C-alpha positions as CSV (number, residue, x, y, z in Angstrom):
1,M,-198.4,71.1,-34.5
2,L,-196.7,71.0,-37.9
3,L,-193.4,72.6,-36.8
4,S,-190.9,69.9,-37.6
5,C,-190.7,70.6,-41.3
6,A,-189.8,74.3,-40.8
7,Q,-187.4,73.4,-38.0
8,R,-185.4,71.1,-40.2
9,E,-185.2,73.4,-43.3
10,A,-181.7,74.8,-43.5
11,G,-182.2,77.2,-46.4
12,P,-184.0,77.8,-49.7
13,Q,-185.5,74.7,-51.2
14,T,-184.1,73.3,-54.4
15,Q,-186.4,72.7,-57.4
16,A,-186.4,69.0,-56.7
17,E,-187.4,69.5,-53.1
18,M,-190.2,71.9,-54.1
19,E,-191.5,69.4,-56.6
20,Y,-191.3,66.3,-54.3
21,P,-192.8,63.8,-54.7
22,K,-193.0,63.7,-58.5
23,E,-192.7,60.0,-59.0
24,A,-194.1,56.8,-57.5
25,V,-193.2,56.0,-53.9
26,E,-193.0,52.3,-53.1
27,M,-194.9,51.2,-50.0
28,I,-193.5,48.0,-48.4
29,A,-195.4,45.4,-46.4
30,P,-192.9,43.1,-44.5
31,A,-195.3,40.2,-44.9
32,G,-197.7,38.5,-47.3
33,R,-201.2,39.6,-48.4
34,G,-204.0,39.8,-45.9
35,G,-202.2,40.3,-42.6
36,G,-201.9,43.3,-40.4
37,F,-198.9,44.8,-42.2
38,D,-200.6,44.4,-45.5
39,L,-203.9,45.8,-44.3
40,T,-202.1,48.8,-42.8
41,I,-199.9,49.8,-45.6
42,R,-202.7,49.4,-48.1
43,A,-205.0,51.5,-45.9
44,V,-202.3,54.2,-45.7
45,S,-201.7,54.2,-49.5
46,Q,-205.4,54.3,-50.3
47,C,-206.2,57.0,-47.7
48,L,-203.4,59.3,-48.9
49,I,-204.7,59.1,-52.5
50,S,-208.4,59.2,-51.8
51,S,-208.1,62.1,-49.4
52,G,-206.2,64.1,-52.0
53,L,-203.1,64.5,-49.9
54,V,-200.8,62.7,-52.4
55,F,-201.0,62.8,-56.2
56,V,-198.3,60.2,-57.2
57,P,-198.8,56.4,-57.3
58,L,-198.2,54.6,-54.0
59,P,-197.8,51.0,-55.1
60,V,-197.7,48.3,-52.4
61,T,-195.0,45.6,-52.5
62,N,-195.2,42.6,-50.2
63,K,-191.8,41.4,-49.0
64,P,-192.3,38.5,-46.5
65,G,-189.5,36.6,-44.9
66,N,-187.7,36.0,-41.6
67,G,-190.1,38.0,-39.5
68,G,-189.7,41.2,-41.4
69,S,-185.9,41.0,-41.9
70,A,-186.3,40.6,-45.7
71,A,-188.1,44.0,-45.9
72,L,-185.7,45.6,-43.4
73,E,-182.7,44.4,-45.5
74,Y,-184.4,45.8,-48.7
75,L,-184.9,49.1,-47.0
76,A,-181.3,49.2,-45.8
77,K,-180.1,48.8,-49.4
78,K,-182.2,51.8,-50.4
79,R,-180.0,54.2,-48.3
80,G,-180.6,57.8,-49.2
81,S,-183.7,57.1,-51.3
82,D,-186.8,59.3,-51.3
83,T,-189.0,56.8,-53.1
84,V,-189.6,54.0,-50.6
85,L,-191.4,53.7,-47.3
86,S,-192.2,50.6,-45.2
87,I,-194.6,49.8,-42.4
88,F,-193.1,48.1,-39.4
89,S,-194.2,47.2,-35.9
90,P,-192.5,45.6,-32.8
91,P,-190.7,43.0,-35.0
92,I,-188.4,45.7,-36.3
93,C,-186.9,45.6,-32.8
94,L,-187.5,41.9,-32.0
95,I,-185.9,40.4,-35.1
96,H,-182.6,42.2,-34.2
97,L,-182.8,41.4,-30.5
98,N,-183.5,37.8,-31.2
99,G,-180.6,37.5,-33.6
100,T,-182.6,37.0,-36.8
101,T,-181.0,40.0,-38.6
102,P,-178.0,42.3,-38.1
103,Y,-180.1,45.2,-39.4
104,N,-181.9,47.4,-36.9
105,Y,-184.2,50.5,-36.8
106,K,-181.5,52.8,-35.4
107,D,-178.7,52.3,-37.9
108,N,-180.6,51.2,-41.0
109,T,-183.9,53.2,-41.2
110,T,-185.3,56.7,-40.7
111,P,-188.4,56.5,-38.4
112,V,-191.0,58.8,-39.9
113,A,-194.2,58.5,-37.8
114,K,-196.0,56.2,-35.5
115,L,-199.6,55.8,-36.8
116,L,-201.6,53.5,-34.6
117,V,-201.8,50.8,-31.9
118,D,-203.4,47.4,-32.8
119,Y,-203.9,45.0,-29.9
120,G,-203.4,41.3,-30.1
121,C,-205.9,38.5,-29.6
122,F,-206.1,34.7,-29.3
123,A,-208.6,32.7,-31.3
124,V,-209.7,29.1,-31.8
125,R,-212.0,27.4,-34.2
126,S,-215.7,27.7,-33.3
127,D,-215.8,24.0,-32.6
128,S,-212.7,24.0,-30.3
129,P,-212.9,22.5,-26.9
130,Y,-211.1,25.5,-25.5
131,E,-213.9,27.9,-24.3
132,S,-211.6,30.5,-22.7
133,I,-208.0,31.7,-22.6
134,G,-207.9,30.2,-19.1
135,D,-208.7,26.8,-20.6
136,V,-205.7,27.1,-22.9
137,M,-203.4,28.2,-20.2
138,E,-204.5,25.4,-17.8
139,A,-203.9,22.8,-20.5
140,L,-200.4,24.2,-21.1
141,K,-199.6,24.2,-17.4
142,A,-200.3,20.4,-17.4
143,D,-198.5,19.8,-20.6
144,P,-196.7,22.6,-22.6
145,T,-196.6,20.4,-25.7
146,C,-200.4,19.6,-25.7
147,L,-201.4,22.2,-28.3
148,K,-199.8,24.1,-31.2
149,V,-199.9,27.9,-31.4
150,G,-199.6,29.8,-34.7
151,G,-199.3,33.4,-35.8
152,T,-198.3,35.7,-38.6
153,S,-194.8,36.4,-37.4
154,S,-191.7,34.2,-37.0
155,V,-190.5,32.4,-33.9
156,W,-189.5,34.8,-31.1
157,S,-191.2,37.7,-32.9
158,M,-194.5,39.5,-32.5
159,D,-197.3,37.0,-32.3
160,H,-195.1,34.3,-30.7
161,V,-193.8,36.7,-28.0
162,Q,-197.3,38.1,-27.2
163,F,-198.6,34.6,-26.5
164,L,-195.6,33.8,-24.4
165,V,-196.0,37.0,-22.4
166,M,-199.5,36.0,-21.5
167,A,-198.6,32.4,-20.8
168,K,-195.9,33.5,-18.5
169,A,-198.3,35.9,-16.7
170,A,-200.8,33.0,-16.4
171,G,-198.2,30.8,-14.6
172,V,-197.2,28.5,-17.5
173,E,-193.7,27.1,-17.1
174,R,-191.4,25.6,-19.7
175,L,-192.4,28.3,-22.3
176,D,-189.8,27.1,-24.7
177,Q,-191.6,23.8,-25.1
178,I,-194.8,25.3,-26.4
179,P,-195.0,24.5,-30.2
180,Y,-195.3,27.5,-32.4
181,E,-195.5,28.0,-36.2
182,G,-195.2,31.3,-38.0
183,Y,-197.0,31.9,-41.3
184,E,-195.7,35.2,-42.7
185,N,-197.5,34.8,-46.0
186,G,-200.8,35.6,-44.5
187,G,-202.0,32.0,-44.0
188,A,-202.2,31.7,-40.3
189,A,-206.0,32.0,-40.1
190,S,-206.4,29.3,-42.7
191,Q,-204.0,27.0,-40.8
192,L,-206.2,27.4,-37.8
193,M,-209.3,26.6,-39.8
194,G,-207.5,23.6,-41.3
195,G,-206.7,22.2,-37.9
196,R,-202.9,22.5,-38.3
197,I,-202.7,24.8,-35.3
198,D,-205.0,24.9,-32.2
199,V,-204.7,28.5,-31.2
200,L,-204.1,31.6,-33.3
201,S,-202.1,34.5,-31.8
202,A,-202.5,37.5,-34.0
203,G,-203.6,41.1,-34.3
204,I,-207.3,42.0,-34.0
205,S,-207.5,43.1,-37.6
206,D,-206.2,39.6,-38.7
207,V,-209.3,37.8,-37.4
208,M,-212.1,40.2,-38.1
209,G,-213.4,38.5,-41.2
210,L,-213.5,35.0,-39.7
211,L,-215.0,36.3,-36.5
212,E,-217.9,37.9,-38.5
213,S,-218.5,34.7,-40.4
214,G,-218.7,32.7,-37.2
215,D,-215.8,30.4,-38.2
216,L,-213.7,31.2,-35.2
217,R,-214.1,32.3,-31.6
218,V,-211.8,34.9,-30.1
219,L,-211.0,34.0,-26.5
220,A,-209.3,37.2,-25.3
221,V,-207.7,40.5,-26.4
222,T,-204.4,41.9,-25.0
223,S,-205.7,45.4,-24.5
224,E,-206.2,47.1,-21.2
225,E,-209.9,47.6,-21.9
226,R,-212.4,45.9,-24.2
227,M,-212.8,47.1,-27.8
228,E,-215.6,49.6,-28.1
229,N,-217.3,48.5,-31.3
230,G,-218.7,45.5,-33.1
231,L,-218.3,41.8,-32.2
232,M,-214.9,42.5,-30.6
233,A,-216.7,44.4,-27.9
234,E,-218.0,41.1,-26.6
235,V,-214.5,39.6,-26.2
236,P,-212.9,39.8,-22.7
237,T,-209.5,41.2,-22.1
238,C,-206.8,38.9,-20.7
239,R,-207.0,40.8,-17.5
240,E,-210.7,40.0,-17.2
241,E,-209.7,36.4,-17.6
242,G,-207.3,36.6,-14.7
243,I,-204.1,37.2,-16.7
244,D,-202.7,40.5,-15.4
245,Q,-200.8,41.6,-18.5
246,V,-201.3,44.0,-21.5
247,F,-199.5,43.8,-24.9
248,S,-199.8,46.3,-27.7
249,N,-198.8,46.2,-31.3
250,W,-197.9,49.7,-32.6
251,R,-197.4,50.4,-36.3
252,G,-195.4,53.1,-38.0
253,L,-193.8,54.2,-41.2
254,F,-190.1,54.1,-41.8
255,G,-187.9,55.4,-44.6
256,P,-184.4,54.2,-45.4
257,E,-181.2,55.4,-43.6
258,D,-180.2,58.9,-44.7
259,M,-183.6,59.7,-46.1
260,P,-183.4,63.3,-47.4
261,D,-184.7,65.9,-44.9
262,Y,-187.2,67.3,-47.5
263,A,-188.7,63.8,-47.9
264,L,-188.8,63.1,-44.2
265,S,-190.5,66.5,-43.6
266,Y,-193.0,66.0,-46.4
267,W,-194.1,62.5,-45.1
268,E,-194.2,63.5,-41.5
269,E,-196.4,66.5,-42.2
270,T,-198.6,64.6,-44.7
271,L,-199.1,61.6,-42.4
272,E,-200.1,63.9,-39.6
273,K,-202.8,65.4,-41.9
274,M,-203.8,61.9,-42.9
275,V,-204.6,60.6,-39.4
276,H,-207.1,63.4,-39.0
277,T,-209.1,62.6,-42.2
278,K,-212.5,61.0,-42.1
279,E,-211.1,58.2,-44.4
280,W,-208.4,57.2,-41.9
281,Q,-210.9,57.3,-39.0
282,E,-213.1,54.9,-40.9
283,Y,-210.2,52.5,-41.5
284,C,-209.4,52.6,-37.8
285,E,-212.9,51.8,-36.8
286,Q,-213.2,49.0,-39.4
287,Y,-210.0,47.2,-38.2
288,G,-210.2,48.0,-34.5
289,W,-207.1,50.2,-34.6
290,T,-206.4,53.0,-32.0
291,M,-205.0,56.2,-33.5
292,D,-201.7,57.1,-31.9
293,Y,-199.7,59.5,-34.0
294,L,-196.1,60.4,-33.1
295,G,-193.9,62.5,-35.4
296,H,-190.3,61.7,-36.2
297,E,-188.5,62.9,-33.1
298,E,-191.1,61.6,-30.7
299,F,-191.2,58.3,-32.6
300,E,-187.4,57.9,-32.3
301,T,-187.6,58.4,-28.5
302,F,-190.5,55.9,-28.3
303,L,-188.5,53.4,-30.2
304,D,-185.4,53.7,-28.0
305,E,-187.5,53.2,-24.9
306,T,-189.6,50.4,-26.4
307,N,-186.5,48.6,-27.7
308,E,-185.1,48.4,-24.2
309,E,-188.4,47.0,-22.9
310,Y,-188.4,44.3,-25.6
311,R,-184.8,43.4,-24.7
312,Q,-185.8,42.7,-21.1
313,L,-189.0,41.0,-22.2
314,L,-187.1,38.6,-24.6
315,E,-184.6,37.7,-21.9
316,E,-187.5,36.9,-19.5
317,V,-189.5,34.6,-21.9
318,R,-186.5,33.0,-23.6
319,G,-184.3,32.7,-20.5
320,M,-181.3,33.9,-22.4
321,P,-179.7,37.3,-23.2
322,A,-181.0,39.3,-26.1
323,Y,-178.7,40.8,-28.7
């Protein structure tokens, strides 16, 4: 129900509030072109325009760097602005907990809405000797340095952590010795194809193109159940492969700290309308996303609970306290 806007209104709207938005709103992707962040924010921008929900330009700016901290710092410096939004996912919590940045979601952003859940997956080249995720884990049990893992996030952030969570559940020890490289500019898949990494840990949407071309093989997904559509429906879950663990990658939109109430209300209401459009449903089906909308207040509660879960998770896989 679209009640939050009315509940936050404290009196008659000003002319500026009634006319909002009347200029371009910058849409930030905290990574390079082609990855999950980039795909999501571009899908949001295009969907809002094509569905007729927004009539101002929504240009996308890519700001890769330090696992998302460059984008988070940029957003923090836009305090009070009504002309910038950024997509974020678990790294907005992880990069603060792992000490990468002093900025955090609670003090330096305004959570607007959670949009979706995208699950992770583990892929290898089609000619790889590893036929299953079990093969990978058995090799790591024997020698944790025997292969290199890569992803689209930095060390101790999203793709790295999701692999370590599964490795820990599979019984791999000495997790800190597993080599990992992060490619935030969207080049992780090409690094896999070029042989510079052996296993790609990423989001499902990151590998769809290469899976369809037959250039890579997806060994497992981190969801509780298999995907329902397309080639991903043929890929087993980690649980099916004997690894009793699930890991999800939510994504949501954030404004800067002290975002004006009228802007927060506008975007919360508009995004709730967007997730019910045919255009958005088609994007979700194309990229294997699961729609999971939460408005501002529910999203804040979700973040607080999830941040504590990540704190405990990092302490388990790193063997040292999180920040």
